[in-house]
N, C-alpha and C positions, 0 to 999 in steps of 0.2 A: 525333568517330568511335570507335564502340562496338570494344572487345574482342574482340567475336564478328568485326563487320566486318574488324577489323584482324588478326585472324586469319584468318579467309578469305580475307583479299586477300594473306597474304603476311609479312602485316611482322611476323607471330609464327609460329614454326614448330611450339609447340610452347603447351598449357596452362603449362607452365612460365615458358617467354617469358612470358607475364601475369602471372604471378606476380612476377616479377622487378620485372617494370614497374612494379606494384600498388605492392611495397613500396620503390621506389626513386621513390615521392612521387605516381605519378603516377594521378588518385582518377577512380573513375568511377561517379556518381552514380544512385540509383534509375532516374530517366527513362532514362538511355542506356543501364541492363542491359534497362528493356524495352522498350526500342529494339528492341536486340542479340536479344531473345528472342524478341521478336514475328516480326522477320525470319524466325528460326529456323525459327517453328513454323509459319508459313505455308512454307514449303520442304520442309521433314520431308513436313508432309503433302499437300503434292502428290506428292511423293516416293512416298509409301505409296500414293496414288492410282494415280499411275504403274504401278508395279508390282502392284502387284493388281486391273488394268480388268480382264480374266477374270470375275473373281466378282464377281456380282449381288447379293451382300447379305451384309456382315461387318461387326463393331465394329472400332473402334479407341479403344484406353486410352491415353491418355496421363499421363504421372506427372513431378510436377514435386516437384523439392525445395533448399530453401537450403542451401547445401552448401561449407564453407571447405573452401580446398585444403591448407592448411595454417597451424594455431590460430595461429603465431607472428605472419601476416602478416595488415596490415588489409584481410583480406577479405570484409568480409559480405554483399556485392553478387552472389556467383557462386550461380549459379540452373544446375540441371542439370534437361536434359528428355527423359525416355524415352518413345519410342513404340511402345504395344505393337500390331503388326498382322500382320496378318491373325487378327483372334477371331470364328470362329463362332459362338460361342454368346453370349447377353446377360451382360456383366459386372453381377455383383451388387453395390450401393454397399455393400452390410455387408463383403462380403471381402474387395472393396478396401480398407476403413478396416483392415479387421483386418488382413490381410496389408503392408502398406503405411503404417501409421499416421502416419508422419511426412512424407506426401506429401499435394500438391494432387494432385487426379485430374479429370480431363478424358473423358468418353465422348461420341463420335462412331458413329453409325450411316449406313454408307456404302452406300446404295440406289443402281444402276446408274450407279455412278462418283461419285453426289451424296452430301457427306457432309453429316448432319443430325446440330447438336449434341444430346446428347440431356439433360446436366446435366454441371454442374461443381460439384467439393467442395474448396472449403478444407481446406491441414494447421492440426493445432494451435496455429498461432502465430498463425494470423490467426480463427483460430475464434470465442475469445471475442467479440473487440475487434468481430467483425460484427455476432455475436445481441444482444451490449450496445450497439450501434447500428445498428439493424437499415432505420432512414428514412436512414441515409446511404449504401447501397449498392444496387445490383440487387436491384430486389423479386423478379427469377428464383431470382439467387442464394440470396437469402434462405428461398423459397418448398421450394428444393432441401435444405437443410439441415435448415427446419423437418422437411419429408418425413421427412427420414433421422430425426432425434431418434424422430418416433412410429411409424420401422420402415415407411413408405410411399413410399421412393423404392425402385425395384428397379432 
């Protein structure tokens, strides 16, 4: 069971309680982190779509960042996500990377209530690895990264 799920089911009332659980040796692996993050991502996207159902067209920017809650605790798998919506103008990849250089970026266009994934760019922790091992990663992700480096990703 992920910390996110335990938090939402009421086992942990605060992020601090989850941090204490981690400090006491209850570790969460990367797979559990990703599972919890995916559930949270889907729920947050559904909430954004519901809140903005009266808009015909807008963008959603998702910023994701690995972030320790306390540098003294062994919490390397803590991820934060921020959903910025609704955004009427199309976000610029170069502006997002400049303003949020340590974050992963997902951009979605929502048209008539239907989310359409535009692009994803990873943060600096993964960038070099992906570019050095392009064939091991999703070809769309690699294309977006190459297009960004060439100034073609808008």
